[in-house]
C-alpha positions in Angstrom: -13.1 -20.3 -39.4 -15.3 -21.2 -36.5 -14.8 -24.7 -34.8 -17.2 -27.3 -36.0 -20.3 -27.8 -34.0 -20.5 -31.1 -31.9 -23.1 -32.5 -29.5 -21.1 -30.9 -26.8 -21.0 -27.5 -28.1 -22.5 -25.1 -25.5 -26.0 -23.7 -26.1 -24.6 -20.2 -25.8 -22.2 -20.7 -28.6 -24.9 -22.2 -30.9 -27.4 -19.4 -30.3 -24.6 -16.8 -30.9 -23.7 -18.4 -34.4 -27.6 -18.7 -35.2 -28.1 -15.0 -34.3 -25.1 -14.0 -36.6 -26.6 -16.0 -39.6 -30.1 -14.7 -39.0 -29.0 -11.0 -39.1 -26.7 -11.6 -42.0 -29.5 -13.2 -44.1 -31.8 -10.2 -43.1 -29.1 -7.7 -44.3 -29.1 -6.0 -40.7 -26.2 -5.1 -38.6 -25.8 -7.0 -35.3 -26.8 -4.9 -32.3 -23.7 -3.9 -30.1 -24.9 -6.5 -27.4 -25.0 -9.3 -29.9 -21.8 -8.2 -32.1 -19.2 -9.6 -29.7 -16.7 -11.9 -31.6 -17.6 -14.7 -29.5 -20.4 -16.2 -27.3 -20.3 -15.5 -23.5 -20.4 -18.6 -21.4 -20.8 -18.5 -17.6 -19.8 -21.8 -16.0 -20.0 -22.9 -12.4 -16.7 -24.4 -11.3 -17.3 -27.0 -8.6 -14.7 -27.7 -5.9 -11.6 -29.3 -7.3 -7.8 -29.4 -7.3 -4.8 -29.0 -9.4 -1.7 -31.0 -8.7 1.9 -31.5 -9.5 3.1 -34.7 -11.1 5.0 -35.2 -7.8 1.7 -35.1 -5.8 0.1 -37.2 -8.3 2.7 -40.0 -8.0 2.7 -39.7 -4.1 -1.1 -40.3 -4.3 -1.6 -42.7 -7.0 1.8 -44.5 -7.3 5.2 -43.9 -9.1 4.9 -43.0 -12.9 1.0 -42.6 -12.7 -0.4 -40.3 -15.3 -3.8 -38.5 -14.9 -6.5 -40.1 -17.1 -8.8 -37.6 -18.9 -12.5 -38.2 -18.2 -14.2 -35.1 -19.6 -12.9 -32.2 -21.7 -13.4 -28.7 -20.3 -14.3 -25.5 -22.5 -10.8 -24.2 -22.3 -8.6 -26.1 -24.8 -6.4 -28.8 -23.3 -8.1 -28.7 -19.9 -10.0 -31.7 -18.5 -11.6 -33.4 -15.5 -9.5 -36.4 -14.7 -10.8 -39.9 -13.6 -8.8 -39.5 -10.6 -10.2 -38.1 -7.5 -8.8 -37.6 -3.8 -10.1 -37.3 -0.3 -9.3 -33.9 1.4 -8.7 -33.9 5.0 -9.2 -30.6 6.7 -9.1 -29.2 10.2 -10.3 -31.3 12.9 -10.1 -34.4 10.5 -13.3 -33.3 8.5 -13.1 -34.6 5.0 -14.4 -34.2 1.6 -14.2 -37.3 -0.5 -14.1 -37.5 -4.3 -12.4 -34.2 -4.8 -11.9 -34.2 -8.6 -8.6 -33.4 -10.0 -8.4 -31.2 -13.1 -5.6 -31.9 -15.5 -3.0 -31.6 -16.9 -0.6 -31.4 -14.1 0.6 -28.0 -13.0 3.7 -26.7 -11.3 2.0 -26.0 -8.1 -0.6 -27.7 -6.0 -3.8 -25.9 -5.2 -7.4 -26.8 -4.0 -10.3 -24.5 -5.0 -13.3 -24.7 -2.6 -16.7 -22.8 -2.2 -17.3 -20.9 1.0 -19.8 -23.5 2.2 -17.2 -26.1 1.7 -14.6 -24.3 3.7 -17.2 -23.8 6.5 -18.1 -27.5 6.6 -14.3 -28.4 6.7 -13.4 -25.8 9.3 -11.3 -23.6 7.0 -10.8 -19.9 7.0 -9.8 -19.4 3.2 -9.1 -16.2 1.3 -10.4 -15.3 -2.1 -7.6 -15.5 -4.5 -6.7 -15.7 -8.0 -5.3 -19.0 -9.3 -1.7 -19.4 -8.4 -1.6 -16.7 -5.7 -1.4 -19.2 -2.8 1.2 -17.5 -0.5 0.0 -17.4 3.1 -3.1 -19.7 2.4 -4.2 -22.7 4.5 -2.7 -26.0 3.8 -4.5 -29.5 3.9 -3.8 -33.2 3.6 -4.8 -35.2 0.5 -5.4 -39.0 0.5 -5.2 -41.2 -2.6 -5.1 -45.0 -3.1 -1.3 -45.0 -2.8 -0.7 -42.8 0.2 -1.0 -39.1 1.6 0.3 -35.9 0.3 0.5 -32.8 2.5 0.0 -29.3 1.0 1.6 -26.7 3.4 -0.5 -24.1 1.5 -2.9 -23.7 -1.4 -6.5 -23.9 -0.3 -8.4 -21.0 -1.7 -11.7 -19.7 -2.8 -11.2 -18.7 -6.4 -11.8 -15.1 -7.3 -14.6 -14.8 -9.9 -13.0 -14.3 -13.3 -13.3 -14.2 -17.0 -11.1 -15.9 -19.7 -10.7 -13.9 -22.8 -8.9 -14.2 -26.2 -7.2 -10.9 -27.1 -10.1 -10.3 -29.7 -12.6 -10.4 -26.8 -10.5 -8.0 -24.7 -10.3 -5.6 -27.6 -14.1 -5.8 -28.1 -14.8 -5.0 -24.4 -12.0 -2.5 -24.1 -10.2 -4.3 -21.2 -6.7 -5.8 -20.6 -5.3 -8.5 -18.6 -6.2 -8.3 -14.9 -8.6 -5.4 -15.4 -11.8 -5.7 -13.3 -15.2 -6.0 -14.8 -18.8 -6.7 -13.9 -21.0 -9.7 -14.6 -24.7 -8.9 -14.7 -26.9 -12.0 -14.3 -30.5 -11.6 -15.3 -33.5 -13.6 -14.1 -35.5 -14.0 -11.0 -32.5 -13.9 -8.7 -30.5 -11.6 -10.9 -27.5 -9.8 -9.5 -24.3 -8.1 -10.5 -20.9 -9.6 -9.6 -18.4 -6.7 -9.1 -14.6 -7.3 -9.3 -14.7 -10.0 -12.0 -11.0 -10.3 -13.0 -10.0 -10.4 -16.7 -7.5 -13.0 -17.8 -6.3 -12.5 -21.3 -4.3 -15.1 -23.4 -4.4 -16.2 -27.1 -5.3 -19.7 -25.9 -8.3 -18.7 -24.1 -11.9 -18.9 -25.1 -14.5 -16.6 -23.6 -15.7 -18.0 -20.4 -16.6 -16.8 -16.9 -16.0 -19.0 -13.9 -17.8 -18.6 -10.6 -18.2 -21.1 -7.8 -21.1 -23.3 -6.8 -22.2 -20.8 -4.0 -22.2 -17.9 -6.4 -24.0 -19.9 -9.2 -26.8 -20.9 -6.6 -27.1 -17.6 -5.3 -28.0 -16.0 -8.7 -30.0 -19.0 -10.0 -27.6 -19.6 -12.9 -29.1 -22.1 -15.5 -28.6 -23.0 -19.0 -31.0 -20.2 -20.4 -29.9 -17.5 -17.9 -28.9 -14.3 -19.8 -25.7 -12.9 -18.6 -23.6 -9.9 -19.9 -20.2 -8.4 -19.1 -20.0 -4.7 -18.2 -17.1 -2.4 -17.6 
């Protein structure tokens, strides 16, 4: 059974459900492009960080727990009320760097390329969790500082998939795909990495530079290609 609609249900999900109902009422088969089990969402992931409980306590005080502010599309994930200041090379800073929860087992900062340039970083493109050999930084919170010896990356564009989605598209975990973005600034992103898990909902993540480059908006038509 599909999840109930709410005021926060993404437009793409609503359109997908309406399309299914219209074709069903007309007694027509869904075209291949519209017969995917789930609607495709392409979301821009702004700069943020993931922290361990140890880091949270160093920055906000012993025993502090992250406070959810806004739920994200993936179940159980949220933007926290808490944010930190990132101190980069030559003491350049970004304030109000949002923490995403819940806490993880490693510390990681995800920046866009323009963020990295402004801070003086030379950061690699990596999948989440692949932080070996990456630059570090200093984070500052209301209770003190926490040093990351490594963990500052530019996130590899990727797509979260449920196994049903992976079966429909004919891909498996860590396979590459392409994301075709239509519109006046349309372009195709190569090397979109597939991440498959039963807990995932179909969602592509690109960063702010990538979203701006392709003119991504709420009504932009996007499709996944092998």
